[in-house]
C-alpha positions as CSV (number, residue, x, y, z in Angstrom):
1,M,-8.5,-1.4,-148.1
2,S,-5.9,-0.3,-145.6
3,R,-7.8,2.9,-145.1
4,R,-10.9,0.9,-144.1
5,I,-8.8,-1.1,-141.7
6,A,-7.3,2.1,-140.2
7,C,-10.8,3.6,-139.8
8,F,-12.1,0.4,-138.2
9,L,-9.1,0.3,-135.8
10,A,-9.7,4.0,-134.9
11,L,-13.3,3.3,-134.3
12,I,-12.5,0.4,-132.0
13,L,-9.9,2.5,-130.1
14,A,-12.4,5.3,-129.6
15,C,-15.1,2.9,-128.4
16,G,-12.7,1.3,-126.0
17,A,-11.6,4.7,-124.6
18,A,-15.2,5.8,-124.2
19,S,-16.1,2.7,-122.3
20,H,-13.0,3.1,-120.1
21,L,-13.9,6.6,-119.2
22,R,-17.5,5.6,-118.5
23,A,-16.3,2.8,-116.2
24,Q,-13.9,5.1,-114.5
25,N,-16.6,7.6,-113.9
26,Q,-18.9,4.9,-112.4
27,N,-16.2,4.0,-109.9
28,D,-15.8,7.5,-108.7
29,P,-17.1,7.8,-105.1
30,L,-17.9,11.5,-105.5
31,T,-21.0,12.9,-107.1
32,E,-20.7,15.6,-109.7
33,D,-21.7,18.2,-107.1
34,E,-19.0,16.9,-104.7
35,I,-16.4,16.9,-107.4
36,Q,-17.3,20.6,-108.1
37,Q,-17.0,21.5,-104.4
38,I,-13.5,19.8,-104.3
39,R,-12.5,21.7,-107.5
40,D,-13.8,25.0,-106.1
41,N,-11.5,24.5,-103.0
42,A,-8.4,23.4,-104.9
43,I,-6.4,26.3,-103.4
44,H,-7.9,26.1,-99.9
45,P,-6.4,23.0,-98.3
46,D,-8.2,23.3,-94.9
47,E,-11.6,23.6,-96.7
48,R,-10.8,20.7,-99.0
49,I,-9.9,18.5,-96.1
50,K,-13.1,19.5,-94.3
51,L,-15.1,18.6,-97.5
52,Y,-13.6,15.1,-97.5
53,M,-14.5,14.7,-93.8
54,K,-18.0,15.8,-94.7
55,F,-18.3,13.3,-97.6
56,I,-16.9,10.5,-95.5
57,A,-19.4,11.3,-92.7
58,E,-22.2,11.2,-95.2
59,R,-21.2,7.7,-96.4
60,L,-21.0,6.5,-92.8
61,D,-24.4,7.9,-92.1
62,A,-25.8,6.1,-95.1
63,I,-24.2,2.9,-93.8
64,R,-25.7,3.3,-90.3
65,Q,-29.1,3.9,-91.8
66,V,-29.3,0.6,-93.6
67,A,-27.1,-1.6,-91.4
68,S,-29.0,-4.0,-89.3
69,P,-28.9,-7.8,-88.6
70,R,-32.0,-8.2,-90.7
71,A,-30.8,-6.1,-93.7
72,S,-32.3,-7.1,-97.0
73,A,-30.1,-8.3,-99.9
74,D,-30.4,-4.8,-101.5
75,E,-29.4,-3.1,-98.3
76,K,-26.4,-5.4,-98.0
77,V,-25.4,-4.4,-101.5
78,E,-25.8,-0.8,-100.5
79,I,-23.6,-1.3,-97.4
80,H,-21.0,-2.9,-99.6
81,N,-21.1,0.0,-102.1
82,K,-20.9,2.6,-99.3
83,L,-18.0,0.8,-97.7
84,D,-16.2,0.9,-101.0
85,E,-16.9,4.6,-101.4
86,F,-15.7,5.2,-97.8
87,T,-12.5,3.4,-98.6
88,S,-11.9,5.4,-101.8
89,L,-12.7,8.7,-100.0
90,C,-10.2,7.8,-97.2
91,D,-7.6,7.1,-99.9
92,E,-8.3,10.4,-101.7
93,L,-8.1,12.2,-98.4
94,Q,-4.7,10.7,-97.6
95,D,-3.5,11.5,-101.1
96,N,-4.4,15.1,-100.4
97,L,-2.7,15.1,-97.0
98,D,0.4,13.8,-98.6
99,T,0.3,16.5,-101.3
100,Y,-0.2,19.2,-98.7
101,D,2.5,17.8,-96.5
102,S,5.1,17.8,-99.3
103,A,4.1,21.4,-100.2
104,H,4.4,22.4,-96.5
105,A,0.9,23.8,-96.6
106,D,-0.3,24.8,-93.1
107,I,-3.2,22.5,-92.5
108,R,-3.0,22.3,-88.7
109,K,-6.4,23.7,-88.2
110,S,-8.2,21.0,-90.2
111,L,-5.8,18.3,-89.0
112,K,-6.9,18.9,-85.4
113,E,-10.5,18.3,-86.4
114,L,-9.5,15.4,-88.6
115,V,-7.7,13.7,-85.7
116,T,-10.9,13.9,-83.6
117,V,-13.3,13.0,-86.3
118,S,-11.3,10.2,-87.9
119,G,-11.0,8.5,-84.5
120,R,-14.7,7.8,-84.7
121,W,-14.6,6.0,-88.0
122,P,-13.1,2.6,-87.1
123,P,-15.7,1.9,-84.4
124,V,-18.5,2.6,-86.9
125,I,-17.0,0.3,-89.5
126,S,-16.2,-2.5,-87.0
127,G,-19.6,-2.2,-85.3
128,L,-21.5,-3.3,-88.4
129,P,-23.4,-6.6,-88.1
130,P,-21.3,-9.4,-89.5
131,D,-22.3,-10.5,-93.0
132,K,-20.4,-12.4,-95.6
133,S,-21.7,-10.2,-98.5
134,Y,-19.7,-7.2,-97.3
135,E,-17.1,-8.8,-95.0
136,F,-14.1,-8.1,-97.2
137,A,-15.2,-4.5,-98.0
138,Q,-15.7,-4.0,-94.3
139,K,-12.1,-5.2,-93.6
140,V,-10.6,-3.0,-96.3
141,A,-12.7,0.0,-95.0
142,L,-11.5,-0.6,-91.5
143,E,-7.9,-0.7,-92.6
144,A,-8.5,2.6,-94.6
145,A,-10.1,4.2,-91.5
146,Q,-7.3,3.2,-89.2
147,S,-4.7,4.4,-91.8
148,A,-6.4,7.8,-92.0
149,V,-6.4,8.0,-88.2
150,D,-2.7,7.2,-88.0
151,E,-1.8,9.6,-90.8
152,A,-3.8,12.4,-89.3
153,K,-2.1,12.0,-85.9
154,H,1.4,11.7,-87.4
155,L,0.9,14.6,-89.8
156,S,-0.5,16.8,-87.0
157,V,2.6,16.3,-84.9
158,E,4.8,16.7,-87.9
159,Q,3.1,20.0,-88.9
160,D,3.4,21.4,-85.3
161,V,7.1,20.7,-85.3
162,Y,7.7,22.0,-88.8
163,F,5.8,25.3,-88.2
164,D,7.5,25.8,-84.8
165,V,10.8,25.7,-86.6
166,N,9.6,27.7,-89.6
167,K,7.5,30.3,-88.0
168,K,7.5,32.6,-91.0
169,Q,5.6,30.0,-93.1
170,R,2.6,29.7,-90.7
171,H,-0.8,29.9,-92.1
172,G,0.5,29.6,-95.7
173,N,-0.9,27.4,-98.4
174,G,2.3,27.3,-100.4
175,T,5.6,25.7,-100.3
176,G,7.7,26.2,-97.2
177,P,11.5,26.3,-97.1
178,S,13.4,23.3,-98.4
């Protein structure tokens, strides 16, 4: 009898883990192809940052295409979903920036581009037609966009100072002096 209970509990645990993994996968803002591109550039910080910028730009383009004052209910859902994806991608980008910063990876080249590009994100998000169905997602996306802008600017200055002091570590992807 206890063996049956143990098997039953193991089955329930396995089903719960499988549904958790499926739910986690559905919330991932990246497609399988995008995930593979990120993995392929795991040791190339500048390229990885550029990929995140590209994926974020694609989400913003998708939002612009469907956003209008006369958007249908389905289009409003699409805007909401793309805003959520935008927010998640901004968060992932910032996580990567934090990782590269703590490893003293030289990402100044991509940061210059990120400072310019990310400055265009808040106006796109705030310029959406007002709508209650995605108002909260829009507010969160706007905060994520502004946070990305601020972090890119801050990190750009920080990297310039760090690599002026530690000239030997320039253009490296590894860890600088402690």
